Structure formats: C-alpha cells, structure tokens
N, CA, C and O atoms as a DFTB+ gen file, in Angstrom:
720 C
 N C O
     1  1       0.819      -1.194       0.000
     2  2       0.000       0.000       0.000
     3  2       0.865       1.261       0.000
     4  3       0.598       2.203      -0.746
     5  1       1.915       1.273       0.853
     6  2       2.807       2.426       0.923
     7  2       3.498       2.644      -0.419
     8  3       3.603       3.769      -0.907
     9  1       3.961       1.550      -0.998
    10  2       4.640       1.661      -2.302
    11  2       3.696       2.241      -3.355
    12  3       4.089       3.083      -4.161
    13  1       2.452       1.780      -3.335
    14  2       1.472       2.270      -4.300
    15  2       1.246       3.765      -4.121
    16  3       1.179       4.504      -5.103
    17  1       1.127       4.222      -2.850
    18  2       0.921       5.659      -2.583
    19  2       2.128       6.477      -3.025
    20  3       1.975       7.571      -3.569
    21  1       3.332       5.945      -2.792
    22  2       4.536       6.654      -3.236
    23  2       4.578       6.761      -4.746
    24  3       4.931       7.810      -5.284
    25  1       4.222       5.683      -5.441
    26  2       4.189       5.726      -6.906
    27  2       3.136       6.710      -7.385
    28  3       3.368       7.458      -8.335
    29  1       1.971       6.714      -6.729
    30  2       0.922       7.660      -7.101
    31  2       1.399       9.093      -6.910
    32  3       1.203       9.937      -7.784
    33  1       2.027       9.370      -5.767
    34  2       2.505      10.728      -5.472
    35  2       3.579      11.154      -6.472
    36  3       3.588      12.295      -6.934
    37  1       4.491      10.222      -6.804
    38  2       5.526      10.518      -7.795
    39  2       4.888      10.842      -9.132
    40  3       5.272      11.806      -9.795
    41  1       3.904      10.030      -9.531
    42  2       3.205      10.267     -10.785
    43  2       2.516      11.625     -10.757
    44  3       2.576      12.379     -11.728
    45  1       1.864      11.933      -9.642
    46  2       1.167      13.208      -9.495
    47  2       2.144      14.363      -9.608
    48  3       1.862      15.338     -10.304
    49  1       3.303      14.277      -8.932
    50  2       4.293      15.357      -8.992
    51  2       4.837      15.536     -10.400
    52  3       4.975      16.663     -10.874
    53  1       5.147      14.433     -11.073
    54  2       5.652      14.517     -12.449
    55  2       4.592      15.092     -13.349
    56  3       4.867      15.987     -14.148
    57  1       3.383      14.587     -13.228
    58  2       2.288      15.058     -14.058
    59  2       1.994      16.527     -13.797
    60  3       1.713      17.278     -14.730
    61  1       2.057      16.940     -12.545
    62  2       1.826      18.342     -12.212
    63  2       2.808      19.234     -12.935
    64  3       2.412      20.242     -13.521
    65  1       4.072      18.887     -12.906
    66  2       5.092      19.683     -13.582
    67  2       4.854      19.764     -15.064
    68  3       5.006      20.830     -15.661
    69  1       4.478      18.644     -15.677
    70  2       4.254      18.617     -17.115
    71  2       3.023      19.429     -17.486
    72  3       3.079      20.269     -18.384
    73  1       1.915      19.185     -16.802
    74  2       0.664      19.846     -17.165
    75  2       0.693      21.323     -16.826
    76  3       0.364      22.150     -17.677
    77  1       1.078      21.683     -15.600
    78  2       1.043      23.099     -15.247
    79  2       2.116      23.874     -15.969
    80  3       1.909      25.044     -16.290
    81  1       3.247      23.271     -16.235
    82  2       4.306      23.963     -16.953
    83  2       3.928      24.224     -18.392
    84  3       4.321      25.242     -18.962
    85  1       3.174      23.324     -18.987
    86  2       2.834      23.458     -20.392
    87  2       1.587      24.295     -20.620
    88  3       1.486      24.998     -21.625
    89  1       0.631      24.226     -19.691
    90  2      -0.632      24.858     -20.012
    91  2      -1.223      25.710     -18.907
    92  3      -2.330      26.222     -19.077
    93  1      -0.561      25.885     -17.810
    94  2      -1.075      26.723     -16.749
    95  2      -2.038      25.996     -15.851
    96  3      -2.540      24.926     -16.197
    97  1      -2.298      26.570     -14.702
    98  2      -3.105      25.896     -13.692
    99  2      -4.557      25.750     -14.090
   100  3      -5.145      24.692     -13.868
   101  1      -5.148      26.763     -14.662
   102  2      -6.564      26.662     -14.998
   103  2      -6.792      25.538     -15.985
   104  3      -7.748      24.776     -15.847
   105  1      -5.924      25.426     -16.980
   106  2      -6.050      24.357     -17.952
   107  2      -5.772      23.010     -17.319
   108  3      -6.387      22.010     -17.689
   109  1      -4.861      22.973     -16.375
   110  2      -4.526      21.716     -15.715
   111  2      -5.747      21.159     -15.003
   112  3      -5.986      19.953     -15.046
   113  1      -6.526      22.017     -14.347
   114  2      -7.713      21.536     -13.647
   115  2      -8.662      20.851     -14.615
   116  3      -9.111      19.737     -14.347
   117  1      -8.977      21.491     -15.731
   118  2      -9.947      20.911     -16.637
   119  2      -9.394      19.681     -17.338
   120  3     -10.125      18.709     -17.533
   121  1      -8.121      19.698     -17.722
   122  2      -7.538      18.543     -18.400
   123  2      -7.481      17.346     -17.466
   124  3      -7.798      16.229     -17.876
   125  1      -7.086      17.557     -16.232
   126  2      -6.961      16.445     -15.306
   127  2      -8.313      15.917     -14.891
   128  3      -8.471      14.718     -14.661
   129  1      -9.268      16.779     -14.797
   130  2     -10.584      16.343     -14.374
   131  2     -11.238      15.451     -15.425
   132  3     -12.079      14.618     -15.086
   133  1     -10.869      15.610     -16.681
   134  2     -11.540      14.854     -17.736
   135  2     -10.688      13.772     -18.375
   136  3     -11.243      12.838     -18.954
   137  1      -9.365      13.853     -18.296
   138  2      -8.532      12.944     -19.068
   139  2      -7.901      11.792     -18.309
   140  3      -7.371      10.879     -18.942
   141  1      -7.931      11.790     -16.997
   142  2      -7.239      10.744     -16.257
   143  2      -8.222       9.864     -15.525
   144  3      -9.057      10.348     -14.760
   145  1      -8.120       8.545     -15.764
   146  2      -9.104       7.625     -15.193
   147  2      -9.007       7.540     -13.676
   148  3      -7.935       7.696     -13.091
   149  1     -10.144       7.292     -13.061
   150  2     -10.198       7.173     -11.614
   151  2      -9.363       5.998     -11.125
   152  3      -8.854       6.040     -10.006
   153  1      -9.210       4.961     -11.923
   154  2      -8.436       3.791     -11.514
   155  2      -6.984       4.146     -11.237
   156  3      -6.326       3.493     -10.427
   157  1      -6.490       5.162     -11.895
   158  2      -5.104       5.575     -11.740
   159  2      -4.812       6.102     -10.347
   160  3      -3.697       5.955      -9.845
   161  1      -5.805       6.715      -9.721
   162  2      -5.574       7.356      -8.431
   163  2      -6.241       6.648      -7.260
   164  3      -6.388       7.237      -6.189
   165  1      -6.634       5.437      -7.437
   166  2      -7.226       4.701      -6.323
   167  2      -8.740       4.683      -6.363
   168  3      -9.369       4.213      -5.415
   169  1      -9.335       5.176      -7.417
   170  2     -10.772       5.085      -7.594
   171  2     -11.523       6.339      -7.221
   172  3     -11.045       7.178      -6.458
   173  1     -12.699       6.440      -7.774
   174  2     -13.658       7.501      -7.475
   175  2     -13.115       8.902      -7.696
   176  3     -13.589       9.852      -7.074
   177  1     -12.125       9.047      -8.574
   178  2     -11.632      10.379      -8.918
   179  2     -10.931      11.085      -7.792
   180  3     -10.913      12.315      -7.751
   181  1     -10.338      10.324      -6.855
   182  2      -9.654      10.967      -5.741
   183  2      -8.217      10.502      -5.667
   184  3      -7.809       9.596      -6.394
   185  1      -7.450      11.121      -4.788
   186  2      -6.045      10.761      -4.587
   187  2      -5.879       9.677      -3.534
   188  3      -4.771       9.454      -3.045
   189  1      -6.947       9.012      -3.186
   190  2      -6.875       8.002      -2.152
   191  2      -7.063       8.593      -0.766
   192  3      -7.189       7.854       0.211
   193  1      -7.083       9.907      -0.668
   194  2      -7.297      10.563       0.629
   195  2      -8.579      11.394       0.615
   196  3      -8.830      12.189       1.521
   197  1      -9.383      11.197      -0.428
   198  2     -10.648      11.911      -0.513
   199  2     -10.602      13.195      -1.309
   200  3     -11.654      13.738      -1.646
   201  1      -9.401      13.709      -1.627
   202  2      -9.325      14.957      -2.388
   203  2      -9.348      14.650      -3.875
   204  3      -8.731      13.677      -4.308
   205  1     -10.043      15.455      -4.668
   206  2     -10.112      15.226      -6.110
   207  2      -8.727      15.356      -6.745
   208  3      -7.885      16.120      -6.272
   209  1      -8.504      14.597      -7.825
   210  2      -7.216      14.615      -8.521
   211  2      -6.874      16.019      -8.988
   212  3      -5.762      16.489      -8.748
   213  1      -7.792      16.693      -9.644
   214  2      -7.497      18.016     -10.194
   215  2      -7.127      19.000      -9.094
   216  3      -6.255      19.846      -9.295
   217  1      -7.770      18.905      -7.941
   218  2      -7.474      19.816      -6.845
   219  2      -6.052      19.610      -6.333
   220  3      -5.343      20.585      -6.083
   221  1      -5.630      18.387      -6.175
   222  2      -4.311      18.089      -5.639
   223  2      -3.208      18.397      -6.645
   224  3      -2.110      18.787      -6.249
   225  1      -3.476      18.231      -7.929
   226  2      -2.428      18.403      -8.925
   227  2      -2.070      19.859      -9.162
   228  3      -1.077      20.138      -9.834
   229  1      -2.827      20.771      -8.645
   230  2      -2.507      22.175      -8.872
   231  2      -2.165      22.876      -7.558
   232  3      -2.487      24.049      -7.370
   233  1      -1.514      22.152      -6.657
   234  2      -1.101      22.732      -5.384
   235  2      -0.243      23.975      -5.597
   236  3      -0.304      24.911      -4.800
   237  1       0.559      23.994      -6.671
   238  2       1.434      25.145      -6.902
   239  2       0.652      26.396      -7.296
   240  3       1.205      27.496      -7.300
   241  1      -0.627      26.236      -7.627
   242  2      -1.463      27.385      -7.987
   243  2      -2.062      28.057      -6.757
   244  3      -2.551      29.184      -6.836
   245  1      -2.024      27.375      -5.640
   246  2      -2.591      27.928      -4.407
   247  2      -1.865      29.218      -4.054
   248  3      -0.768      29.482      -4.545
   249  1      -2.483      30.006      -3.209
   250  2      -1.834      31.245      -2.779
   251  2      -1.712      31.264      -1.263
   252  3      -2.476      30.615      -0.548
   253  1      -0.744      32.016      -0.802
   254  2      -0.514      32.199       0.621
   255  2      -0.822      33.647       0.962
   256  3      -0.732      34.516       0.095
   257  1      -1.179      33.920       2.191
   258  2      -1.411      35.319       2.563
   259  2      -0.093      36.091       2.601
   260  3       0.961      35.536       2.911
   261  1      -0.175      37.364       2.284
   262  2       0.974      38.246       2.454
   263  2       0.929      38.622       3.933
   264  3       0.233      39.555       4.333
   265  1       1.685      37.875       4.732
   266  2       1.597      38.036       6.183
   267  2       2.321      39.290       6.666
   268  3       2.993      39.978       5.897
   269  1       2.166      39.566       7.954
   270  2       2.721      40.783       8.561
   271  2       4.241      40.858       8.413
   272  3       4.791      41.942       8.219
   273  1       4.913      39.725       8.502
   274  2       6.369      39.704       8.356
   275  2       6.788      40.181       6.963
   276  3       7.735      40.955       6.820
   277  1       6.083      39.716       5.957
   278  2       6.384      40.129       4.582
   279  2       6.071      41.607       4.403
   280  3       6.865      42.340       3.814
   281  1       4.929      42.052       4.901
   282  2       4.545      43.467       4.777
   283  2       5.597      44.366       5.425
   284  3       6.025      45.355       4.831
   285  1       6.009      44.019       6.643
   286  2       7.033      44.827       7.334
   287  2       8.334      44.860       6.550
   288  3       8.960      45.912       6.421
   289  1       8.746      43.699       6.022
   290  2      10.002      43.631       5.261
   291  2       9.919      44.472       3.989
   292  3      10.875      45.163       3.638
   293  1       8.795      44.417       3.308
   294  2       8.630      45.206       2.080
   295  2       8.614      46.691       2.413
   296  3       9.265      47.482       1.731
   297  1       7.879      47.083       3.450
   298  2       7.822      48.497       3.826
   299  2       9.212      49.022       4.199
   300  3       9.578      50.137       3.826
   301  1       9.972      48.229       4.924
   302  2      11.334      48.629       5.296
   303  2      12.198      48.776       4.044
   304  3      12.953      49.739       3.914
   305  1      12.083      47.819       3.131
   306  2      12.890      47.866       1.911
   307  2      12.489      49.047       1.036
   308  3      13.353      49.686       0.435
   309  1      11.213      49.346       0.954
   310  2      10.738      50.495       0.173
   311  2      11.344      51.779       0.738
   312  3      11.794      52.637      -0.021
   313  1      11.359      51.915       2.058
   314  2      11.948      53.111       2.684
   315  2      13.435      53.230       2.342
   316  3      13.923      54.320       2.044
   317  1      14.149      52.106       2.387
   318  2      15.580      52.116       2.043
   319  2      15.795      52.512       0.586
   320  3      16.687      53.299       0.273
   321  1      14.973      51.960      -0.295
   322  2      15.117      52.267      -1.724
   323  2      14.791      53.731      -2.026
   324  3      15.481      54.375      -2.816
   325  1      13.749      54.244      -1.400
   326  2      13.395      55.651      -1.603
   327  2      14.507      56.568      -1.112
   328  3      14.784      57.598      -1.726
   329  1      15.136      56.198      -0.019
   330  2      16.238      57.009       0.524
   331  2      17.429      57.039      -0.428
   332  3      18.173      58.018      -0.455
   333  1      17.612      55.997      -1.194
   334  2      18.711      55.950      -2.167
   335  2      18.450      56.848      -3.367
   336  3      19.382      57.356      -3.989
   337  1      17.168      57.039      -3.688
   338  2      16.812      57.896      -4.816
   339  2      17.036      57.231      -6.169
   340  3      17.315      56.035      -6.245
   341  1      16.913      58.012      -7.228
   342  2      17.163      57.548      -8.589
   343  2      16.321      56.348      -8.994
   344  3      15.125      56.273      -8.711
   345  1      16.993      55.402      -9.673
   346  2      16.309      54.197     -10.148
   347  2      15.717      53.401      -8.988
   348  3      14.644      52.810      -9.111
   349  1      16.426      53.394      -7.866
   350  2      15.954      52.652      -6.689
   351  2      14.592      53.180      -6.248
   352  3      13.685      52.406      -5.940
   353  1      14.461      54.486      -6.221
   354  2      13.212      55.117      -5.822
   355  2      12.098      54.830      -6.832
   356  3      10.931      54.693      -6.463
   357  1      12.470      54.742      -8.098
   358  2      11.474      54.474      -9.144
   359  2      10.815      53.109      -8.961
   360  3       9.590      52.996      -9.005
   361  1      11.624      52.083      -8.757
   362  2      10.981      50.784      -8.606
   363  2      10.448      50.579      -7.188
   364  3       9.603      49.711      -6.972
   365  1      10.922      51.356      -6.228
   366  2      10.342      51.321      -4.879
   367  2       8.886      51.798      -4.923
   368  3       8.031      51.254      -4.225
   369  1       8.612      52.807      -5.739
   370  2       7.250      53.318      -5.875
   371  2       6.312      52.246      -6.424
   372  3       5.164      52.133      -5.994
   373  1       6.810      51.463      -7.374
   374  2       6.014      50.372      -7.933
   375  2       5.765      49.315      -6.863
   376  3       4.642      48.837      -6.699
   377  1       6.805      48.959      -6.148
   378  2       6.699      47.956      -5.096
   379  2       5.684      48.394      -4.026
   380  3       4.840      47.607      -3.598
   381  1       5.781      49.647      -3.610
   382  2       4.862      50.187      -2.609
   383  2       3.423      50.196      -3.117
   384  3       2.503      49.814      -2.394
   385  1       3.236      50.623      -4.338
   386  2       1.904      50.677      -4.927
   387  2       1.296      49.272      -5.044
   388  3       0.117      49.074      -4.749
   389  1       2.101      48.312      -5.472
   390  2       1.614      46.933      -5.601
   391  2       1.225      46.359      -4.242
   392  3       0.212      45.670      -4.119
   393  1       2.023      46.642      -3.237
   394  2       1.720      46.155      -1.888
   395  2       0.429      46.786      -1.362
   396  3      -0.471      46.084      -0.903
   397  1       0.348      48.113      -1.433
   398  2      -0.837      48.812      -0.918
   399  2      -2.092      48.474      -1.710
   400  3      -3.192      48.476      -1.158
   401  1      -1.939      48.183      -2.998
   402  2      -3.083      47.850      -3.845
   403  2      -3.498      46.385      -3.764
   404  3      -4.433      45.965      -4.446
   405  1      -2.812      45.613      -2.941
   406  2      -3.146      44.194      -2.821
   407  2      -2.855      43.403      -4.083
   408  3      -3.510      42.399      -4.364
   409  1      -1.868      43.861      -4.841
   410  2      -1.556      43.226      -6.119
   411  2      -0.408      42.226      -6.035
   412  3       0.083      41.761      -7.064
   413  1       0.016      41.897      -4.843
   414  2       1.092      40.917      -4.681
   415  2       0.473      39.599      -4.240
   416  3      -0.196      39.513      -3.211
   417  1       0.717      38.582      -5.047
   418  2       0.226      37.237      -4.767
   419  2       1.422      36.354      -4.466
   420  3       2.409      36.362      -5.201
   421  1       1.332      35.596      -3.387
   422  2       2.403      34.684      -3.008
   423  2       1.922      33.255      -3.248
   424  3       0.907      32.829      -2.696
   425  1       2.654      32.530      -4.068
   426  2       2.396      31.104      -4.265
   427  2       3.301      30.330      -3.316
   428  3       4.362      30.824      -2.935
   429  1       2.898      29.133      -2.935
   430  2       3.737      28.377      -2.003
   431  2       5.071      27.939      -2.613
   432  3       6.074      27.852      -1.906
   433  1       5.089      27.664      -3.917
   434  2       6.282      27.111      -4.551
   435  2       6.538      27.758      -5.910
   436  3       5.654      28.375      -6.504
   437  1       7.768      27.597      -6.378
   438  2       8.108      28.037      -7.735
   439  2       7.302      27.185      -8.719
   440  3       6.825      26.106      -8.369
   441  1       7.157      27.672      -9.936
   442  2       6.402      26.953     -10.953
   443  2       7.202      26.933     -12.244
   444  3       8.149      27.700     -12.414
   445  1       6.812      26.055     -13.141
   446  2       7.520      25.912     -14.414
   447  2       6.894      26.798     -15.481
   448  3       5.675      26.899     -15.614
   449  1       7.784      27.433     -16.235
   450  2       7.395      28.160     -17.435
   451  2       8.304      27.591     -18.512
   452  3       9.479      27.948     -18.604
   453  1       7.750      26.706     -19.321
   454  2       8.587      25.967     -20.265
   455  2       9.522      25.058     -19.494
   456  3       9.081      24.278     -18.650
   457  1      10.800      25.155     -19.778
   458  2      11.774      24.305     -19.091
   459  2      12.406      25.000     -17.883
   460  3      13.259      24.415     -17.215
   461  1      12.002      26.230     -17.596
   462  2      12.590      27.010     -16.511
   463  2      11.673      27.046     -15.284
   464  3      10.450      26.985     -15.404
   465  1      12.285      27.146     -14.117
   466  2      11.515      27.392     -12.899
   467  2      11.357      28.894     -12.737
   468  3      12.315      29.645     -12.924
   469  1      10.170      29.333     -12.395
   470  2       9.909      30.761     -12.186
   471  2       9.678      31.015     -10.708
   472  3       8.995      30.249     -10.029
   473  1      10.260      32.104     -10.223
   474  2      10.028      32.497      -8.836
   475  2       9.226      33.788      -8.777
   476  3       8.830      34.223      -7.696
   477  1       8.984      34.399      -9.922
   478  2       8.215      35.625      -9.952
   479  2       7.719      35.947     -11.340
   480  3       8.295      35.526     -12.343
   481  1       6.638      36.703     -11.380
   482  2       6.061      37.157     -12.639
   483  2       5.416      38.508     -12.382
   484  3       4.768      38.708     -11.354
   485  1       5.592      39.428     -13.312
   486  2       5.009      40.762     -13.151
   487  2       4.157      41.110     -14.358
   488  3       4.421      40.672     -15.478
   489  1       3.132      41.907     -14.105
   490  2       2.285      42.408     -15.177
   491  2       2.397      43.931     -15.171
   492  3       2.621      44.527     -14.117
   493  1       2.247      44.558     -16.316
   494  2       2.401      46.014     -16.399
   495  2       1.498      46.805     -15.457
   496  3       1.826      47.937     -15.100
   497  1       0.363      46.226     -15.046
   498  2      -0.564      46.953     -14.169
   499  2      -0.144      46.912     -12.697
   500  3      -0.862      47.431     -11.842
   501  1       1.001      46.305     -12.389
   502  2       1.498      46.269     -11.020
   503  2       1.286      44.947     -10.310
   504  3       1.778      44.760      -9.197
   505  1       0.569      44.030     -10.927
   506  2       0.363      42.722     -10.309
   507  2       1.664      41.931     -10.325
   508  3       2.408      41.940     -11.306
   509  1       1.921      41.242      -9.202
   510  2       3.096      40.392      -9.089
   511  2       2.689      39.063      -8.484
   512  3       1.863      39.006      -7.573
   513  1       3.275      38.002      -9.000
   514  2       3.107      36.668      -8.437
   515  2       4.498      36.196      -8.070
   516  3       5.410      36.231      -8.896
   517  1       4.664      35.751      -6.826
   518  2       5.980      35.356      -6.333
   519  2       5.902      34.028      -5.600
   520  3       4.879      33.693      -5.003
   521  1       6.995      33.277      -5.653
   522  2       7.073      31.990      -4.966
   523  2       7.707      32.163      -3.596
   524  3       8.742      32.814      -3.459
   525  1       7.079      31.576      -2.580
   526  2       7.643      31.639      -1.223
   527  2       8.777      30.635      -1.056
   528  3       9.805      30.953      -0.457
   529  1       8.599      29.439      -1.577
   530  2       9.607      28.384      -1.470
   531  2       9.974      27.873      -2.851
   532  3       9.330      28.212      -3.843
   533  1      11.017      27.055      -2.904
   534  2      11.470      26.531      -4.190
   535  2      10.533      25.450      -4.700
   536  3      10.049      25.542      -5.828
   537  1      10.264      24.427      -3.895
   538  2       9.358      23.369      -4.334
   539  2       8.694      22.680      -3.154
   540  3       9.057      22.885      -1.995
   541  1       7.710      21.856      -3.487
   542  2       6.922      21.199      -2.449
   543  2       7.710      20.134      -1.707
   544  3       7.287      19.701      -0.635
   545  1       8.829      19.705      -2.237
   546  2       9.660      18.708      -1.561
   547  2      10.706      19.363      -0.677
   548  3      11.492      18.676      -0.024
   549  1      10.719      20.702      -0.654
   550  2      11.681      21.469       0.140
   551  2      13.124      21.099      -0.166
   552  3      13.957      20.983       0.733
   553  1      13.403      20.916      -1.445
   554  2      14.774      20.654      -1.880
   555  2      15.641      21.859      -1.543
   556  3      16.832      21.717      -1.264
   557  1      15.058      23.012      -1.570
   558  2      15.762      24.231      -1.188
   559  2      14.777      25.202      -0.595
   560  3      13.605      25.213      -0.973
   561  1      15.233      26.010       0.319
   562  2      14.359      26.989       0.954
   563  2      14.753      28.394       0.528
   564  3      15.933      28.688       0.336
   565  1      13.776      29.243       0.386
   566  2      14.031      30.644       0.077
   567  2      13.864      31.443       1.354
   568  3      12.912      31.243       2.109
   569  1      14.782      32.333       1.582
   570  2      14.689      33.208       2.745
   571  2      13.743      34.359       2.427
   572  3      13.323      34.540       1.284
   573  1      13.422      35.123       3.445
   574  2      12.615      36.316       3.238
   575  2      13.353      37.281       2.314
   576  3      12.733      37.949       1.487
   577  1      14.675      37.353       2.454
   578  2      15.469      38.211       1.581
   579  2      15.391      37.752       0.127
   580  3      15.352      38.583      -0.780
   581  1      15.367      36.447      -0.103
   582  2      15.206      35.923      -1.467
   583  2      13.863      36.368      -2.045
   584  3      13.774      36.766      -3.206
   585  1      12.826      36.294      -1.221
   586  2      11.500      36.715      -1.661
   587  2      11.490      38.211      -1.984
   588  3      10.921      38.631      -2.992
   589  1      12.120      39.008      -1.123
   590  2      12.197      40.456      -1.377
   591  2      12.967      40.758      -2.655
   592  3      12.573      41.630      -3.430
   593  1      14.062      40.040      -2.877
   594  2      14.839      40.245      -4.098
   595  2      13.985      39.943      -5.328
   596  3      14.057      40.663      -6.324
   597  1      13.183      38.886      -5.266
   598  2      12.271      38.571      -6.376
   599  2      11.252      39.680      -6.571
   600  3      10.948      40.051      -7.705
   601  1      10.716      40.219      -5.465
   602  2       9.754      41.327      -5.566
   603  2      10.402      42.542      -6.215
   604  3       9.811      43.183      -7.085
   605  1      11.622      42.853      -5.785
   606  2      12.333      43.993      -6.365
   607  2      12.552      43.775      -7.861
   608  3      12.371      44.687      -8.667
   609  1      12.938      42.571      -8.210
   610  2      13.181      42.240      -9.616
   611  2      11.900      42.461     -10.434
   612  3      11.939      43.059     -11.510
   613  1      10.780      41.978      -9.918
   614  2       9.514      42.139     -10.643
   615  2       9.088      43.607     -10.686
   616  3       8.541      44.063     -11.690
   617  1       9.333      44.344      -9.612
   618  2       9.023      45.779      -9.606
   619  2       9.880      46.519     -10.635
   620  3       9.406      47.452     -11.284
   621  1      11.138      46.104     -10.783
   622  2      12.011      46.710     -11.797
   623  2      11.475      46.413     -13.200
   624  3      11.519      47.275     -14.078
   625  1      10.973      45.198     -13.409
   626  2      10.350      44.872     -14.706
   627  2       9.250      45.871     -15.021
   628  3       9.166      46.387     -16.135
   629  1       8.411      46.140     -14.035
   630  2       7.276      47.030     -14.247
   631  2       7.742      48.479     -14.416
   632  3       7.333      49.160     -15.357
   633  1       8.588      48.939     -13.512
   634  2       9.018      50.338     -13.522
   635  2       9.774      50.721     -14.786
   636  3       9.593      51.815     -15.319
   637  1      10.618      49.820     -15.260
   638  2      11.480      50.144     -16.402
   639  2      11.062      49.444     -17.680
   640  3      11.804      49.428     -18.662
   641  1       9.860      48.860     -17.662
   642  2       9.277      48.201     -18.833
   643  2      10.228      47.168     -19.444
   644  3      10.406      47.103     -20.660
   645  1      10.823      46.374     -18.573
   646  2      11.682      45.276     -19.022
   647  2      10.752      44.088     -19.212
   648  3      10.484      43.341     -18.271
   649  1      10.265      43.920     -20.433
   650  2       9.273      42.878     -20.673
   651  2       9.709      41.844     -21.694
   652  3       8.879      41.127     -22.252
   653  1      10.981      41.767     -21.933
   654  2      11.506      40.804     -22.885
   655  2      12.424      39.856     -22.131
   656  3      13.383      40.294     -21.496
   657  1      12.138      38.558     -22.197
   658  2      12.939      37.597     -21.432
   659  2      14.393      37.556     -21.903
   660  3      15.257      37.067     -21.176
   661  1      14.673      38.053     -23.086
   662  2      16.052      38.051     -23.574
   663  2      16.897      39.137     -22.903
   664  3      18.126      39.080     -22.932
   665  1      16.238      40.115     -22.305
   666  2      16.984      41.157     -21.589
   667  2      16.667      41.119     -20.096
   668  3      16.670      42.145     -19.417
   669  1      16.399      39.926     -19.608
   670  2      16.086      39.695     -18.192
   671  2      17.150      40.275     -17.277
   672  3      16.833      40.743     -16.183
   673  1      18.398      40.254     -17.702
   674  2      19.495      40.754     -16.879
   675  2      19.349      42.242     -16.538
   676  3      19.887      42.696     -15.529
   677  1      18.632      42.997     -17.363
   678  2      18.461      44.435     -17.073
   679  2      17.735      44.653     -15.747
   680  3      18.110      45.527     -14.966
   681  1      16.709      43.867     -15.500
   682  2      15.998      43.995     -14.221
   683  2      16.936      43.636     -13.075
   684  3      16.935      44.296     -12.036
   685  1      17.731      42.594     -13.265
   686  2      18.710      42.219     -12.233
   687  2      19.739      43.313     -12.007
   688  3      20.167      43.536     -10.875
   689  1      20.138      43.996     -13.068
   690  2      21.126      45.071     -12.943
   691  2      20.618      46.181     -12.019
   692  3      21.362      46.678     -11.173
   693  1      19.352      46.567     -12.184
   694  2      18.760      47.603     -11.331
   695  2      18.762      47.154      -9.874
   696  3      19.150      47.911      -8.984
   697  1      18.326      45.916      -9.635
   698  2      18.257      45.395      -8.267
   699  2      19.646      45.302      -7.651
   700  3      19.855      45.696      -6.504
   701  1      20.578      44.785      -8.412
   702  2      21.966      44.649      -7.898
   703  2      22.520      46.028      -7.505
   704  3      23.126      46.185      -6.445
   705  1      22.303      47.010      -8.365
   706  2      22.818      48.354      -8.096
   707  2      22.183      48.947      -6.834
   708  3      22.838      49.695      -6.107
   709  1      20.956      48.629      -6.578
   710  2      20.269      49.185      -5.398
   711  2      20.505      48.364      -4.143
   712  3      20.101      48.780      -3.058
   713  1      21.129      47.245      -4.257
   714  2      21.422      46.399      -3.092
   715  2      22.866      46.536      -2.638
   716  3      23.230      45.982      -1.601
   717  1      23.690      47.249      -3.373
   718  2      25.090      47.379      -2.974
   719  2      25.307      48.579      -2.073
   720  3      26.433      48.834      -1.646
C-alpha cells in the first residue's frame, strides 16, 4: 500500500510539472478532471485521501497570505530604496503601490514556465506573483530576503518596462545596483 501511494505521489508530482508547466493551472484543472481515469488514483476520482485529482495536482497554484512579516520587510525595503533615490526610488514606488493595492500574490512554490523554474512574474498593471519556497519537496528553501529580491526584480520589470525575457538581466542590474 505504501509503495502504491509513493508511486501515485511521484506520478502526481511529475504530471503536475508537465501539465502546469505546459498549459497553466486553470487548464490543468480541466484537463486532469476529464482525461485521467479514476483507476489511476485509487478510484472515485480521488487521490486516495478523498481529495479530487485536479485539486491536488494544482497545489502550486494555491496562494498564501501576504503576512505581517512580509509586509514589514517590504515596507522597510521600500523606505531604504526611496532614501537611495534615482532608479531605486522608481521601482520602490512600484513595489509600494503593488503592496498597498493588494496586487502581490504569493504562491507556495516556484512553478515551471517551459523548461525554466519561475520564482516571480510581473504584469504592467502592477500585479506580481511570487514563490515563497522553491518546491513542495523542500529541496531548497528561500529566505525572506530571497523573496524580497524577487519582488524587487519584478518591480524593476514594471518600472522600467523590461518585458523581454532576452533582456532579463536588465531587471537584475537595477536590483543589484540598489542592493550594494
């Protein structure tokens, strides 16, 4: 029984990476709900623990609250960036606006975009999606500073309109300059 559950979990983790990486979480829910037989997961369309297959396979789509510790860290970092002025102040304004506007979403884990792991994503309207941890197996942990660095990077994308993945280093350049 234990071996079967481990094989099921391994299959679920592999399948999650393939489906969510290729088509996003919303598509993963509908594809998994209709394309995978109940026999594969122990019957009755569940993971053997009563939860539906589609619900469990998109754990990386879940969100976490932006807790008080994160808010305090962001507010402190925004103050530091504003004090530096220049480019630092420019992306600090974006970061502050996104935080105050409730536009920062924290996912529990990094997610796949093609063959790459993503720890953050920004939209021109100020929305940011960031990963709190590296993965559900805790192969590596991200510190609060790692999370802040990702937020700064995404804020730089928005502030300086760095929207081409081929010039990704430009956003890093702004963050590096403001962290030294």
